[in-house]
N, C-alpha and C positions, 0 to 999 in steps of 0.2 A: 504490359498487363495495367488493365484498368482497375482502379480502387473503387469498390461500392460499399466497402464497410470499414471502420476505423473502431479497433479495439483498444482500450485503454486499461492499462494496470491503474490501481490507486495510490498506494502510498508511495512516495518518492517519484511519483510521475503525475498525476493530477493534483494531488494535494501532499502536505507533508505535515507532520507532528513537530510544531515549534513551541517550545516552552514561553511561558510569560515568567519574567524574573522572580514572581512571587512563588512559583510552583517549588522551585528548589531552595528558596532562601532560608526556610527553617529545617532543611534536612541536616541530621548530624550523622557522623560516621560511628564505628563501633566505641569509640573512645569518647563520644560525646562532642567532638569538636564540629563545627559547621564544614560542609563540603567546599573546597575549595573551586575555582572556576574550570580547572582543567578536569576536576573529578566529575562536576557537573556536566560538563561536554562528554563525557565518556558515559555517563549514565544514560543521557540522552540517545547515544549512538548505539547503546545496547537494547535500549527500548524500541528501537526503530528500525534495526538491522532486519532486510527484507529476508534473507535466507541464512548467512552465516551464523553458525553457533558461537556464542559469546563467551560462555563460561563452560567449565567442565561439570557435568551433571551424573549423578548416580543412575541406576538403571531405571527407577520410577520415573525420575524426573526427564530422563532420555526418552522415554515413551512418550512423556506428555510433549517434548520439544518435538519430536517427530510426526506428532498428530494434532498440535496445536490449533492449526487452521481448519481443522474438522470439528473440534469440540470445545465449545465456549469453556467448559469446566477446566479441561486440559490447558487451555489457553491460559486461563487465570493461574492455575496451579504452578505451570513453568515460569511465567513471568513474574510472580511473586519470589520464586526461587533465585531468578536472576538478579531481581532487585537487592535481595538478601545478598547475594555473593556480591554484589557490586557496591556493598558498602551501607545500604539502607536497613539498618539492623532493626529498627523499630516497625512492627508489624502494621500500625495505624498510618506510620508515613508511607510504607510500602504500597497499602490498599488505597490511600489517596491518591497516589501517582499512578498506579495502574487504572484507577477509574478516569484519569485524565486520558490516557493511552486508549481506552475504549470509548470515549465520548466523542461522537462524530463532529460536535460543534468546536471542539478545540482544535481540530485540523485546519490548517491554513491551505487555501488554494493557490496553486502556483500563477503568477501575475497574467499569464497568457491562458490558463485554463477556460475562462468564460469564452475568449475571444476563439479559442479551437474548437471548442464544443458547439459555438453558435456558427461558425464558418462551416465546419463538417455537416452539421445537420441543415444549414440553409443552402449547401451545395447539393443536397439531396442524398448524402452517404447516409447510410445506417451507422448508428452509433452505439457501442456496448462498452459496459465498464466489467472488467474479469480480475476479481482479487482473490488471493489466499488471505482470509481474513475471518477473524471467529466473531465479527459483531457486525451490526446492521449499519452499512455506511451511507444509505440512501439518504438520512436527514441531512448529511453534509451538503448534499445537492439541492434538496428541497428548501433548506434554510435560505439558499441564495438564488434561489430560482434557477438553477442549473439541471434540474431533472427534466426541464422542459425539453432539452436537446439530447437526452439518453432514452435510446428505444429499449435497451435491456439491461439489468444487472444480474450478473451470475458471480454468485458468492460462494467460495468453497465449503464454508460449514453448513450451507444450506443444500449443497451439489452432494457431498461425500466424496469430493475428487479435489485435487489440488495441482496448480500448475508445477511441473512441465507435461503432466498427465495428457496426452492428447484428447482425451475424453471430454475434461472441462471445456478446451478449445472448442470442439466439436459441437457441444451443446449451445453455446452462444452463436455458433455461426449458424446452426439450424434453426435457433429462434429468430435469428436476424433474417432468415432467408438468403444467406449469401455462400457462395462456395468459397472454398480457403485460398484458391489462387485469385480471388477479387478481393481480399481483405489485409488490411494492415495492423499488427500488432505491434503497440507502442508501450514500453516498459523500461524499468530501471534495472532489470535483473536478466543478464545474458543467460542465466541457467533457468530461472522460471519463465520469465516471458518468452525468452528465445525458443521455448518448446513449440511454439506455434508455428515455426517452420519445418516441422515434422510433417504436418498436415498439408503444407505448400503455402501457407501465409507467407507475406513480405514482414520484417521485423524492424522496427527502428528503436535503437538505445537512447534513453536519456540519461545523463547524470542526476543522482539524487541529492542536488546541492540545495544549500537552504534557498528559499525563494527568493530572496534579495539577488542572489547571484546567479539567477537562471530564469531571465525574464522572458525569453521567447524560443526556449527548447523544444516546446511543443510545436509551435507553428512553423518551425525551421525543420523538424521531423517529418511533419506531413508534406511540407512543400518539396523535401528532398525526394520523397516517394511519389509527387506529382498527386498527392491526394486532395491539394487545395489549389 
């Protein structure tokens, strides 16, 4: 199979949310004590978990969780609740943290993100970014000059569909003008990103490790599928 297009997930694939120490240094728990290192790490995991529900939710917030990537208001609603249940009891602290989560400038690209996008585009492959997300991630690319290498962005909140729904993969493929059997989807979620296989795309799984611990995972994934 000849790969003519590569579709990339965003969070945990091309970029990762990695906090500056100052983000959490002033946070306090319900008792007013500073959050310890383990609590801070767990908080960040809960903020960036791509698919897994991380807290128990009532009916209202469960609906928001299930539809969070389709509606920015629902995304804000449920993540503020996740932060509250995770020990961030003060509303202003939770809002400040949430604002970091949805600020594209706060996201860190993986070490090989630029190289893999540049190489794919330079080799004549069509490049798409497909994300279950409730905010515009394009600035994360434009601020670093990476938008030059991306042909299409398909974002769930703009499309009214979320992975693994085949329809959202189909829309991106149609816009790229590439048949599924000539496309490779790269992502960190077997459940969500792996849905591309239902259409006939190849799929490469990468681990959503800290950026310092995954230096060439994207390049390796494309090479494994003879896309580079």
